[in-house]
C-alpha positions in Angstrom: 45.0 153.8 136.3 41.6 153.6 134.7 39.3 151.8 137.1 36.6 149.4 136.0 33.0 150.3 135.6 29.8 148.4 134.9 29.9 146.9 131.4 26.1 146.9 131.5 26.1 150.6 132.1 28.3 151.2 129.0 26.0 149.0 126.8 22.9 150.7 128.1 24.4 154.2 127.5 25.5 153.3 123.9 21.9 152.1 123.2 20.4 155.3 124.7 22.7 157.5 122.7 22.0 155.7 119.5 18.2 155.9 120.0 17.8 159.5 118.7 19.2 163.0 118.7 19.9 164.5 122.1 17.6 167.5 122.6 18.0 171.1 123.4 16.7 172.4 126.8 14.9 175.8 126.5 12.5 177.2 129.1 12.4 174.0 131.0 11.4 172.0 128.0 13.4 169.4 126.0 13.0 169.4 122.3 14.6 169.4 118.8 16.2 172.4 117.1 13.6 174.5 115.4 15.1 173.8 112.0 15.5 170.1 112.8 19.2 170.1 112.3 21.5 167.7 114.1 25.2 167.2 114.8 27.0 163.9 114.3 28.9 163.0 117.4 32.2 161.1 116.8 34.0 158.8 119.2 37.6 160.0 119.0 38.9 156.6 120.0 37.4 155.0 116.8 36.5 157.8 114.5 32.9 156.4 114.2 29.7 158.4 114.6 27.9 156.9 117.7 25.3 159.6 118.5 23.6 162.7 117.3 22.6 165.9 119.0 20.1 168.6 118.1 21.9 171.5 116.4 20.5 174.9 117.4 20.9 178.1 115.4 20.2 181.8 116.0 16.5 181.2 116.3 17.0 178.6 119.1 19.4 180.9 120.8 16.9 183.7 120.7 14.2 181.5 122.3 16.7 180.5 125.0 17.7 184.1 125.7 14.1 185.2 125.8 13.4 182.5 128.3 16.4 183.5 130.5 15.3 187.1 130.2 11.8 186.3 131.5 13.1 184.2 134.3 15.4 187.0 135.4 13.0 190.0 134.9 10.2 189.3 137.3 10.1 185.5 136.9 10.5 182.9 139.5 14.3 183.4 139.9 14.4 186.9 141.4 11.9 185.7 144.0 14.1 182.8 145.0 16.0 183.6 148.1 19.8 183.1 148.3 19.3 180.3 150.7 16.9 178.5 148.3 19.4 179.1 145.4 22.1 177.4 147.6 19.8 174.5 148.3 19.0 174.0 144.6 22.7 174.0 143.8 23.5 171.5 146.5 20.7 169.3 145.3 22.1 169.4 141.8 25.6 168.5 143.2 24.0 165.4 144.9 22.3 164.4 141.6 25.6 164.7 139.7 27.3 162.4 142.1 24.5 159.9 142.0 24.7 159.8 138.2 28.5 159.9 138.2 29.1 156.7 136.2 26.7 157.7 133.4 28.2 161.2 133.2 31.8 160.0 133.2 31.1 157.3 130.5 29.4 159.9 128.3 32.3 162.2 128.7 34.8 159.5 127.9 32.9 158.4 124.8 32.4 162.0 123.7 35.8 163.5 124.5 38.1 160.5 124.6 39.5 161.0 128.1 40.1 158.1 130.4 37.1 157.1 132.4 38.7 157.8 135.8 39.8 161.3 134.6 36.2 161.9 133.5 34.9 160.7 136.9 37.2 162.4 139.3 38.3 165.5 137.3 34.9 165.9 135.6 32.1 164.6 137.8 33.6 165.2 141.2 35.1 168.5 140.1 31.6 169.6 139.0 29.9 168.7 142.2 32.6 170.5 144.2 32.1 173.6 142.0 28.4 173.6 142.9 29.0 173.1 146.6 31.6 175.8 146.8 29.6 178.4 144.9 26.4 177.4 146.8 28.1 178.7 149.9 28.5 182.1 148.2 24.8 182.5 147.4 24.1 183.7 151.0 27.3 185.7 151.3 27.2 188.2 148.5 27.2 191.6 150.2 28.0 195.3 149.8 29.4 197.6 152.4 28.5 200.7 154.3 30.5 203.8 153.5 31.2 207.1 155.2 31.0 209.7 152.4 33.4 212.6 152.1 30.7 215.1 151.3 29.5 217.5 154.0 26.3 216.8 155.9 24.8 213.6 157.2 24.4 210.6 154.9 23.6 206.9 154.9 25.7 205.4 152.1 26.2 201.9 151.1 27.0 199.7 148.1 25.2 196.6 147.0 26.0 193.8 144.6 23.3 192.8 142.1 23.2 190.0 139.6 24.5 191.1 136.2 21.5 189.6 134.4 21.4 187.0 131.6 24.7 185.2 131.1 25.8 183.5 127.9 28.2 180.7 128.8 30.4 179.2 126.0 32.5 176.2 127.0 35.3 174.2 125.2 35.5 170.5 124.4 38.5 169.5 126.5 36.6 169.2 129.8 33.0 169.6 128.7 31.0 168.7 131.8 33.0 170.3 134.6 33.6 173.4 132.5 29.8 173.8 131.9 29.1 173.5 135.6 32.0 175.8 136.5 30.3 178.5 134.3 26.8 178.2 135.6 27.6 177.6 139.3 28.8 181.2 140.2 26.2 182.7 137.8 23.4 180.9 139.7 24.9 181.8 143.1 24.9 185.5 142.1 21.3 185.3 141.0 21.8 185.3 137.2 20.1 183.2 134.6 22.1 181.3 131.9 22.1 180.2 128.3 24.9 177.6 127.9 26.4 176.8 124.5 28.5 173.6 124.7 31.3 172.8 122.1 29.9 171.2 119.0 32.5 168.4 119.3 31.3 167.3 122.7 27.5 168.0 123.1 26.4 165.0 125.0 27.1 165.5 128.7 25.4 168.9 128.7 22.1 167.1 128.0 22.6 165.0 131.1 23.3 168.2 133.0 20.0 169.6 131.7 18.1 166.5 132.9 19.5 166.9 136.3 18.8 170.6 136.5 15.2 169.9 135.7 15.1 167.1 138.3 16.7 169.4 140.9 13.7 171.7 140.6 15.3 174.9 139.1 12.5 177.2 137.7 12.0 177.1 133.9 14.3 179.4 132.0 16.9 179.8 134.7 19.3 177.5 132.8 18.9 176.8 129.1 21.2 174.6 127.0 21.6 175.0 123.3 24.0 172.8 121.4 25.2 174.1 118.1 28.1 175.3 116.1 30.3 178.2 117.3 29.9 180.3 114.1 26.1 180.1 114.3 24.7 179.5 117.8 27.8 180.8 119.6 28.0 183.9 117.5 24.2 184.5 118.0 24.6 184.2 121.7 27.5 186.7 121.8 25.6 189.2 119.5 22.3 189.0 121.3 21.3 192.4 122.8 19.4 190.8 125.7 22.5 189.0 127.0 24.3 191.0 129.7 27.5 189.0 130.1 29.5 186.4 128.1 31.8 184.0 130.0 34.0 182.0 127.6 36.8 179.5 127.8 38.6 178.6 124.6 41.2 179.9 122.1 42.6 183.3 122.2 41.6 184.0 118.6 37.9 183.3 119.4 38.2 185.3 122.6 39.3 188.3 120.6 36.3 187.9 118.3 34.0 187.8 121.3 35.5 191.1 122.6 34.8 192.7 119.2 31.2 191.4 119.1 30.4 192.4 122.7 30.7 196.1 121.8 27.1 196.0 120.6 25.6 196.5 124.0 28.9 196.6 125.9 28.1 193.3 127.6 30.5 192.2 130.3 33.1 189.6 129.3 35.1 187.1 131.2 37.7 185.2 129.1 39.9 182.2 130.0 42.0 181.7 126.9 45.1 179.9 125.7 48.3 179.1 127.5 51.9 178.1 126.9 52.8 177.4 130.5 56.4 177.2 131.7 57.7 174.6 134.1 61.0 175.4 135.8 63.0 172.6 137.5 66.0 173.8 139.6 69.0 171.7 140.4 67.9 171.1 144.0 64.3 170.0 143.0 62.9 166.7 144.3 63.2 164.9 141.0 61.2 161.9 142.1 58.2 164.2 142.3 59.1 166.7 139.6 59.7 164.3 136.8 56.3 162.5 136.9 54.5 165.7 137.6 56.1 167.4 134.6 55.3 164.4 132.4 51.6 164.2 133.3 51.4 168.0 133.3 51.7 167.8 129.5 50.4 164.2 128.7 47.3 164.4 130.9 44.2 164.5 128.8 46.5 164.1 125.8 47.8 167.7 126.4 44.4 169.2 125.8 44.5 171.4 128.8 44.8 175.2 128.7 47.3 175.2 131.6 49.3 172.3 130.3 53.0 172.6 131.2 54.2 172.6 127.6 57.5 174.5 128.0 60.0 172.8 130.4 63.1 174.7 131.6 65.6 172.4 133.4 68.9 173.2 135.1 72.0 171.9 133.3 73.1 169.7 136.2 69.8 167.6 136.2 68.8 168.1 132.6 69.8 164.6 131.4 68.1 162.9 134.3 64.9 164.9 133.9 64.7 164.3 130.1 65.4 160.6 130.5 62.8 160.3 133.2 60.1 162.0 131.2 61.0 160.0 128.1 60.7 156.8 130.1 57.3 157.9 131.5 56.1 158.8 128.0 57.1 155.3 126.8 55.3 153.6 129.6 52.1 155.5 129.3 49.1 153.3 128.3 47.5 155.1 125.4 44.2 153.8 124.3 40.4 153.9 124.4 39.2 155.9 127.4 36.9 153.0 128.6 39.7 150.4 128.4 41.0 149.3 131.8 44.4 150.9 132.6 44.2 153.6 130.0 46.3 156.7 131.1 46.0 158.8 127.9 43.2 158.8 125.4 43.0 160.2 121.8 42.8 163.8 120.7 39.3 165.0 120.3 39.1 165.1 116.5 40.9 164.5 113.2 41.3 168.2 112.8 43.0 168.4 116.2 45.3 165.5 115.4 46.3 167.0 112.1 47.1 170.3 113.9 49.3 168.6 116.5 51.2 166.6 113.9 51.7 169.8 111.9 53.4 171.3 115.0 55.6 168.3 115.5 56.7 168.5 111.9 57.4 172.2 112.2 59.5 171.6 115.3 61.7 169.1 113.5 62.0 171.4 110.5 63.2 174.2 112.7 65.9 172.1 114.3 64.3 170.4 117.3 65.2 166.8 118.2 62.3 164.3 118.7 63.5 162.6 121.9 60.4 160.3 121.9 57.1 160.0 120.2 56.2 162.3 117.3 54.0 159.8 115.5 50.4 159.0 115.0 49.3 155.6 116.4 48.3 153.1 113.8 44.7 152.0 113.7 41.4 153.8 114.2 40.9 156.9 116.3 42.8 160.1 116.7 45.8 159.0 118.7 49.2 160.7 118.9 52.2 159.4 120.8 53.4 161.3 123.8 56.1 163.5 122.4 59.2 165.2 123.8 61.2 167.7 121.8 64.6 168.8 122.9 66.9 171.5 121.4 63.9 173.9 121.3 64.2 177.6 121.7 62.1 180.7 121.7 61.1 181.7 118.2 60.1 178.2 117.1 56.4 177.7 116.5 56.3 174.7 118.9 57.7 176.9 121.7 55.7 180.1 121.0 52.3 178.8 120.0 49.7 176.8 121.9 49.6 173.2 120.4 46.9 171.7 122.7 48.4 168.2 122.4 50.9 165.9 124.1 54.0 167.7 123.0 56.6 168.9 125.5 59.4 171.4 124.5 62.5 171.1 126.7 65.1 173.8 127.3 68.0 174.1 129.6 69.4 176.9 131.8 72.7 177.2 133.6 73.1 179.7 136.5 70.2 180.2 139.0 69.7 183.8 137.9 66.1 184.4 138.8 65.7 187.4 136.5 67.1 185.5 133.5 64.9 182.5 134.2 61.9 184.7 134.6 62.6 186.5 131.4 62.7 183.2 129.5 59.6 181.8 131.1 57.7 185.1 130.5 58.6 185.2 126.8 55.6 185.0 124.5 52.1 186.2 124.5 50.5 183.9 127.1 50.4 184.0 130.9 47.9 181.4 132.2 49.8 179.1 134.5 53.3 178.0 135.6 55.1 175.6 137.9 58.3 175.7 139.9 60.3 172.8 141.4 62.9 173.7 144.1 63.7 173.0 147.7 64.8 176.6 148.1 61.6 178.5 149.0 63.4 181.9 148.7 64.2 181.1 145.0 60.8 179.7 144.5 59.0 182.7 145.8 61.3 185.2 144.1 60.6 183.5 140.8 56.9 183.3 141.5 56.9 187.1 142.1 58.4 187.6 138.6 56.3 185.2 136.6 53.6 186.8 134.5 51.0 184.1 135.0 47.6 183.9 136.7 48.6 180.7 138.6 52.0 179.7 140.0 52.4 176.3 141.6 55.5 175.5 143.6 56.4 171.8 144.2 53.1 170.5 143.0 49.5 171.3 143.5 46.3 169.8 142.2 44.1 170.9 139.4 41.6 173.7 139.4 40.4 174.6 142.9 37.0 176.4 143.0 38.3 178.5 145.9 41.3 179.9 144.1 41.0 182.6 141.4 41.8 181.3 137.9 42.7 183.4 134.9 45.5 184.7 132.8 47.9 187.6 132.2 48.5 189.0 128.7 46.6 187.1 126.0 45.5 184.3 128.3 42.4 186.2 129.2 40.4 188.8 131.0 39.1 188.6 134.5 39.1 185.7 136.9 36.9 182.7 137.6 36.6 180.8 140.9 36.9 182.2 144.4 35.2 185.4 145.5 36.4 187.1 142.3 34.7 184.5 140.2 31.3 185.1 141.9 31.6 188.8 141.9 32.3 188.8 138.2 28.6 187.9 137.8 27.5 191.0 139.7 27.1 194.7 139.2 28.2 197.1 142.0 25.7 199.8 142.8 26.2 202.8 145.2 23.3 204.2 147.2 23.3 207.4 149.2 20.6 208.8 151.4 20.7 212.4 152.7 19.7 212.4 156.4 
């Protein structure tokens, strides 16, 4: 449930956001875009413009990259010890927690998500990302090696920061995604230029304020709001950027890969998903049903790893569908700041039109709308939680990522693991998956066959900074989080000395 917050805090925040355009943060200085352009920020719960943000372009990106380059090449950052980097990151985590209400309210206004999701999934998730990655700052090591060549040698490898990182984040979890990008980069010793999504530019400005307050040297983190086709493209194209880390759509990820060939900059991509959920006959349905429901309706389905394809055994199919339909009907859909809200609006009119187009497509191709399927009357970009039955591979609603609260349900008969795996693996994505069964042999056998970067058996929380995150197939390149996520911001060098 959406817990209460201080009404005075919301009033003060709205007044602050209405007072002027939120600035860019370049080389430790807050200021407007060079061209003076701004972005109107729309509250998705009302459809009204409630704030503006500076809108950077290629010139602002160049200023930010140059600042990051200076900070990395002989500036204050290379002279900062790993232990000091860890202390700065921990200090930033403390500041984020101290400003948690303001950040969460900003996120709820900007993105539409319920306040408590913004607070616990966003604010607390961000502070945990920083604390976890701060621990890695002092533990990035190479290894000594015994060479095969004749003679006596001292040989070792070392990991060095990759350099200037361009980080591009999506609008579905703006704050925590921004922090999740910069935390491992900072731990590895890199400098960063962050480009938030143009739909949700506000919480990144608070992040910039707290980075400055924490005492990071100028130029280490720079934040430039702007449109993807201008600021984002300029960041990807810039020859002084050594790595791009991007979370977003597969189509944009492919464009980034093509653009990165200019200087062969390193690329990490966390892209789309069409994640399968498999419920066996022996599953604990009291847990599986609500988990499957909120796995697609949480954040209005605007989650890369949303469980949008549900495979249910014949013997429990009716009970599962009835349970999810009942949960969909009981969900409190509304403004993210309203007490009790469980699901907010979609982020924009464009996104709502996209989702409604998919629902219409599913009905046209023979799916049955078991519940939902309609826009909510009134202001804002709300769509009812929707369950589609009678779906099958080949339908657009089954094959393509919708990024909305739309669940496609399919049934299976025998517990043939290979057949179930083949159905779950069908399609071009492979980001996440879930299995519900009391038979751990079946669960692990299926987990071994699923082509997905994450497999959860009988539950599991959200993103864990200690566990690698990424996708198979067209769900991305590389991994974030864990050791792999930190090492992705390093280059590996071999050194040999003849004795």
